[in-house]
C-alpha positions as CSV (number, residue, x, y, z in Angstrom):
1,X,-110.9,-163.1,-31.1
2,X,-109.7,-161.4,-34.3
3,X,-112.0,-159.7,-36.7
4,X,-112.5,-161.0,-40.2
5,X,-111.8,-157.6,-41.6
6,X,-109.9,-154.6,-40.2
7,X,-112.2,-152.5,-37.9
8,X,-113.6,-149.5,-39.7
9,X,-115.2,-147.8,-36.6
10,X,-116.4,-148.2,-33.1
11,X,-120.1,-149.0,-32.6
12,X,-121.8,-147.8,-29.5
13,X,-124.9,-149.8,-28.7
14,X,-127.6,-148.9,-26.2
15,X,-131.2,-149.9,-25.4
16,X,-132.4,-153.1,-26.8
17,X,-129.0,-153.9,-28.5
18,X,-127.3,-154.2,-25.2
19,X,-126.6,-157.7,-23.6
20,X,-129.7,-159.1,-22.1
21,X,-132.1,-157.2,-24.3
22,X,-134.3,-158.2,-27.2
23,X,-132.2,-157.0,-30.2
24,X,-128.8,-158.1,-28.8
25,X,-128.9,-161.1,-31.2
26,X,-127.9,-158.8,-34.0
27,X,-124.6,-157.7,-32.6
28,X,-124.1,-161.2,-31.0
29,X,-124.4,-162.8,-34.5
30,X,-121.9,-160.2,-35.9
31,X,-119.5,-161.2,-33.0
32,X,-120.0,-164.9,-33.7
33,X,-119.2,-164.4,-37.4
34,X,-116.1,-162.4,-36.7
35,X,-117.4,-159.0,-37.8
36,X,-117.5,-157.4,-34.3
37,X,-115.7,-157.7,-31.0
38,X,-117.0,-156.8,-27.6
39,X,-114.7,-154.1,-26.0
40,X,-116.6,-153.6,-22.8
41,X,-117.2,-149.9,-22.6
42,X,-119.5,-148.8,-19.8
43,X,-121.1,-145.3,-20.0
44,X,-122.9,-143.5,-17.3
45,X,-125.7,-141.0,-17.9
46,X,-127.8,-138.5,-15.9
47,X,-131.4,-138.7,-15.0
48,X,-133.7,-135.7,-14.8
49,X,-137.3,-135.1,-13.9
50,X,-138.7,-133.0,-16.8
51,X,-142.0,-131.3,-17.6
52,X,-143.8,-131.2,-21.0
53,X,-141.9,-128.1,-22.1
54,X,-138.5,-129.7,-21.5
55,X,-139.7,-132.9,-23.2
56,X,-140.7,-130.9,-26.3
57,X,-137.3,-129.3,-26.4
58,X,-135.5,-132.6,-26.1
59,X,-137.7,-134.2,-28.8
60,X,-136.9,-131.3,-31.1
61,X,-133.2,-131.6,-30.5
62,X,-133.3,-135.4,-31.1
63,X,-135.4,-135.2,-34.2
64,X,-138.4,-137.2,-32.9
65,X,-140.8,-135.5,-35.3
66,X,-138.5,-136.4,-38.2
67,X,-138.4,-140.1,-37.1
68,X,-134.8,-140.0,-36.0
69,X,-135.7,-141.2,-32.5
70,X,-138.8,-142.4,-30.7
71,X,-139.3,-141.5,-27.1
C-alpha cells in the first residue's frame, strides 16, 4: 500500500493502540484511508519489581503529576 502523502515521521504505538486492543481502530482507520502503513516493528522491554520509592521516581521522570502519563 502506498501512502496518500509522503510520510513525515514514524509513529510508535503501544498499549491500547496496538493490534487487538481497544483504541487500535484509530490507527486502523488511518491505514485504511492511506494515511499510515504498518511496518511491523516489534520492541522488547524489561520488567522490574519496584517498591513505592522507585514508583515515585519513575512517575516523576514520566511527568505523571503533570498529566503526561497515567500509571
